[in-house]
C-alpha positions in Angstrom: -0.2 0.0 -0.4 2.9 2.5 0.9 4.7 1.6 -2.6 1.6 2.4 -4.5 0.7 5.1 -2.8 4.3 6.6 -3.7 4.1 4.9 -7.1 0.9 7.5 -7.7 1.3 10.3 -6.2 2.8 12.1 -9.0 0.1 11.3 -11.1 -2.1 12.3 -8.3 -0.4 15.8 -8.0 -1.0 16.8 -11.4 -4.9 16.4 -11.2 -4.8 18.6 -7.7 -4.8 15.8 -5.4 -3.1 15.4 -2.1 -2.8 11.6 -2.2 -3.2 10.4 1.2 -4.4 6.5 2.3 -7.3 7.4 3.0 -8.9 7.2 -0.4 -7.1 3.8 -0.2 -9.1 3.0 3.4 -12.4 4.3 1.9 -12.1 1.6 -1.5 -11.0 -1.1 0.3 -13.7 -0.5 2.9 -16.4 -0.8 -0.2 -14.6 -3.7 -1.5 -15.8 -5.8 2.1 -18.5 -4.2 2.4 -19.5 -5.5 -0.6 -18.9 -8.9 0.3 -20.3 -8.4 3.9 -23.9 -6.7 3.8 -24.7 -6.3 7.2 -21.6 -4.0 7.7 -23.6 -1.6 6.0 -26.5 -1.6 7.5 -28.8 -0.6 10.5 -30.8 -1.6 13.0 -34.1 -0.1 13.2 -35.3 0.5 16.6 -39.5 0.8 15.7 -39.6 -2.1 13.6 -36.8 -3.9 15.4 -35.6 -5.3 12.3 -32.3 -4.7 10.0 -32.1 -2.4 6.9 -29.5 -3.9 4.7 -28.6 -0.5 2.7 -27.9 -1.1 -1.1 -25.9 2.1 -1.7 -21.9 3.3 0.0 -21.7 6.4 1.2 -18.7 6.8 3.9 -18.8 9.1 6.2 -14.7 10.4 7.0 -14.6 12.0 10.5 -12.6 15.2 10.3 -10.6 17.4 13.0 -11.4 21.0 13.0 -10.9 23.9 15.5 -14.2 23.1 17.0 -14.4 19.6 17.3 -15.2 16.7 15.1 -17.2 16.8 12.1 -18.5 14.1 10.0 -18.6 14.6 6.1 -19.6 11.8 3.7 -18.4 10.5 0.5 -21.4 9.8 -1.2 -21.8 7.2 -3.5 -18.2 5.7 -3.0 -18.4 2.6 -5.0 -19.0 4.7 -7.7 -16.0 6.9 -7.7 -12.2 6.8 -8.5 -9.3 6.3 -6.2 -8.0 9.8 -7.1 -12.3 11.2 -7.1 -12.1 9.7 -3.6 -9.5 12.1 -2.8 -10.7 15.1 -4.5 -14.2 14.4 -2.6 -12.7 14.3 1.1 -10.4 17.6 0.4 -13.3 19.6 -0.8 -15.2 18.0 1.8 -12.4 18.7 4.9 -12.0 21.8 3.6 -15.7 22.6 4.2 -15.8 21.1 7.6 -12.8 23.7 8.5 -13.7 27.1 6.8 -17.5 26.3 7.8 -18.6 26.4 4.8 -19.9 22.8 4.0 -23.8 21.8 3.2 -25.7 19.9 5.8 -26.7 17.5 3.5 -23.1 16.5 3.3 -22.9 15.9 6.8 -25.4 13.0 6.6 -26.9 10.1 4.3 -23.8 7.9 5.9 -23.6 4.2 5.9 -20.6 3.5 7.6 -17.9 6.0 8.8 -13.8 5.8 9.2 -12.0 7.6 12.0 -8.5 8.5 11.0 -7.1 9.3 14.4 -3.6 7.7 13.0 -3.6 11.0 11.0 -2.7 13.1 14.7 -0.1 10.1 15.6 -2.6 8.2 17.3 -2.4 4.2 17.2 -4.9 2.3 18.6 -8.3 3.2 19.5 -12.0 2.0 19.9 -14.1 4.6 17.9 -18.4 4.9 18.9 -20.5 3.7 16.2 -22.2 6.7 14.5 -25.7 6.7 15.1 -28.1 5.1 12.3 -25.1 2.7 10.7 -23.5 -0.6 12.3 -20.1 -0.3 12.2 -16.5 1.7 12.7 -13.5 1.6 11.7 -10.3 3.2 13.5 -7.8 3.5 11.4 -4.3 4.2 13.6 -1.0 5.2 12.6 1.5 3.2 10.3 4.4 2.8 12.1 7.4 0.4 11.3 7.7 -2.9 13.8 9.2 -6.3 13.9 7.4 -8.9 12.2 7.9 -12.7 11.4 7.7 -13.3 7.6 8.7 -16.8 6.1 9.9 -17.5 9.3 12.5 -14.6 9.3 12.2 -11.3 11.5 11.7 -8.3 9.3 10.8 -4.7 10.0 7.4 -3.8 7.7 5.3 -1.4 7.9 2.2 -2.0 10.5 -1.7 -0.1 10.2 -3.6 -0.3 13.3 -7.2 -0.7 12.7 -10.2 -1.7 15.1 -13.8 -2.1 14.3 -16.8 -1.3 16.7 -20.0 -3.1 15.7 -23.7 -3.3 17.0 -24.0 -6.5 17.9 -27.3 -6.5 17.0 -27.1 -6.5 13.4 -23.5 -8.7 13.1 -21.4 -11.2 15.3 -17.9 -11.1 16.0 -17.2 -13.9 13.6 -19.1 -11.5 11.1 -16.9 -8.7 11.9 -13.7 -10.5 11.8 -14.2 -11.8 8.6 -15.2 -8.2 6.9 -11.7 -7.2 8.7 -9.7 -10.2 7.1 -11.1 -9.1 3.4 -10.3 -5.8 4.2 -7.2 -6.3 5.8 -6.7 -8.3 2.0 -7.5 -5.3 0.1 -4.9 -3.3 1.7 -1.9 -5.9 1.5 -3.1 -6.0 -2.3 -4.3 -2.7 -3.2 -3.9 -3.3 -7.0 -6.7 -5.0 -7.1 -8.4 -1.4 -6.0 -7.2 0.3 -8.8 -9.1 -1.9 -10.9 -12.0 -0.6 -10.0 -11.9 2.5 -11.1 -15.0 3.8 -10.9 -17.6 5.9 -13.0 -15.8 9.2 -12.7 -11.7 8.2 -13.0 -10.7 11.4 -13.7 -13.5 14.2 -12.2 
């Protein structure tokens, strides 16, 4: 993931996008949600039924001078990697200067909170009301890990997932995380699905 990001950064810069890890994570989340639909659902209190959503609106927590705001990348499954990055920049700036439309702060189906951007390693995020789950993303750090029986230094991305037990159980959540891990470890697969707006 780190290598691919470095490779794609010049391409992104030519299109005016500062490419962070977050667009890759959004794409990976959407890919995993497609195989684990109940993570993209909500529990309806009134009917006591699970409502599975057929669209992918991914909320991304943004730190502002007046607290956290949660803009939503609408139809993330239809967007290219660069388009997602572009949308995140626009939404984040709108949050920071308070020009964002109310509609851009609602309608999420799943949320990502990236406390790694301010050097956080691990946390237990609280689920956004009306959603089933939230992914916490820590700071990428180099650590000794075992690969093929040898200890090597590798980049490690800490992830945590909070979820509504009324909708999914621990096994389903773990399977979602395993698929998410596969996408992040082999991000070339994400580049194959460029979305409907590859060049915004």
